[in-house]
N, C-alpha and C positions, 0 to 999 in steps of 0.2 A: 210203455214205449216213450222214450225221451229223445228230444232233438238237442244236439250239442254243436255249437259253433266255436271253433278254437283254432289257435295257432301255437306253435312252439317258438320260444325265443332262445337262440343258441349263442354261445360264445361271448357272454357278457359277465361282468363282475356281479355275481348274484348276492353277495353280502351287501354291496352298495345298493342294489336294486331293492333288497328287502328293507333296508333302512329308509330308503326313499318312499316306499309304499307305506310304511308305518308313519313317517313324517307327514304324508299326504292324507292320513286318516284311515289307512287300511286297518282292518280288524282281523286278528288271527281267528280262524274258524275251524282249523283242523291241524292236527299233528299226528301222522300215521306211519306205521310200518306195514308195507304191503307185500304179499307173496302173490305174484301174478303167474298163472299157469296158462300158457297159450296151447291150444289144442287144434290139431289139424290132421289131415290125411296125406300120407306120402304119395298114394296113388291118385287121389283126386283132391288137390289142395282147394280149400274154400275160395281162395282168391281167383282160381281158374273159372269159376262159374258165378261168383258173387263177390263184389269188391267189399270184402268183410273179413273179420277174424272172430274166433271164438275164444273166450277167456273165462277162467275162474279166478276171481280176485278175493283173497282172504285179507281183510283189513283189520289191523289192530289199532283202535283209537287210543293213542297214548295219553290223551287228556282225560277221557272218561273210562279208560281201561276196559273197553268192550271189543269183542271180535264179531265181525260180520263177514259172511261168505256169499258171493253173488256169481251166478253164471250169466255171461253177457255175450250176445252177438252184436258186434259193432260194425254197422254197414256205412260205407263212405259214399257221400253224395257230394263230390268235390265241386266247390264253387271257386271261382278265380280269387286268389288272395286270402282264402279262409277255408279251413277244413270243416265240412258240414257232415256230421254223423247222425245216424239214427241208432240208438241203443235199445235193444230189447233185452231186458234184464229181469232176473228173478232170484230171490234169496234161496239158498240151499242150506241144508243142515249138515250134510255129510259129503265133504269134498272128495274123499277117497272113493266112496260109492259112486259119485257122479263121474269121476274119471274112469272107473271100471265100466260103467254103462256106456260111456262114449267110446272107450276102446273096443267094446263088443260091437259097437255100431260101425267100426272101421276107422275111427279116429286114432291113429297109431303114432302120431308125431306130437310128443308132449315136451314142451320147453318151460322151465321154471326160472323166473327172475325175481329178485327182491329189490325193493326200493324204499327209501325214506321220502315222505312227502310232508311239506309244510304248506298250508293254504291260507290265503287272505281273501277278504272281500274288500273291494275298493270300487266305489261308484257303480254298484250293482254288477261288477265283473268278479269272477273268481280267478285268482292268480295262484297257481301251484308252483312250488319249488321242488323239483324232483331230482333225486340222486339215486341211480341204480347201482347194483353191485357191479364190480369191474368187468365181469364176464358178460353181463347183459348189455351194458352201455356205459362206457367209462367217463362220460362228460355230463355234468349237471346241466339242467335246462329249466326254463320256466314254461308253463302252459298258461295261456290266457283264454278263458272261456267267457263268451259275451252273448248278448241277445241278437245283435245284428252286425253287419259289416260297418255301419256308421258308428256303432258303439265301440267296435274294435279300434277304429281310427281315432276315436276320442281317447281311449285308454293308451294307445301307442303314443299319441301326441303328448298326453299328460306325463307319461313316463320317459319321454324323449328316447324312444327305442328306434335305432336306425333300421330302415327297411331290409338291409342286407343281413340282419340278425334274425329275421322272421322266416319261419318255415311252416309249410302246411304238411310236411311229411309225417307219417306215423313212426312210432318207435321201431317197427319192423323195417321200414324203408331206411331209417337212419342207420340201423345195425347193418343192413345189406350194403350200404355205402362204405362202411368201415371195412367190410370184408374185401372190397375192391381195391383198397389202398395198399 
């Protein structure tokens, strides 16, 4: 079980931000292609009884040319101004078998999205640059993962990110907002 404190940064020039992070000493730590499979139940959505979602993530490490598959339950414990998650995760060997097991347990709503992710470490923060496929989410964004709210404020200040560009919404919430437009 892992605790994750994060925010998303929306609507900024990400090429500029990436260059700025490198200039400030940011170190490239990952370059990945991910296939994310969200799993839910149409009759009893996980969100209705647990502020969480279930995901299978197949990650191809483009630097080391390795593939890893994890099943994760991501539970939200929302703090003001930062997204606080508890992730319960385990590595799995057979994604298709796991999907069949979950379908047999009543999880019949399966959504697949793909994204490219480039990640940096800067001052003990992880900064991800995410670009989903057009159908899943058409806009690139950054995620900043930190140790504490104070640490987040330090990173936001260092990168000069305006407050109005910071979001604590999940990818599911951002997608739902687009459907309303």
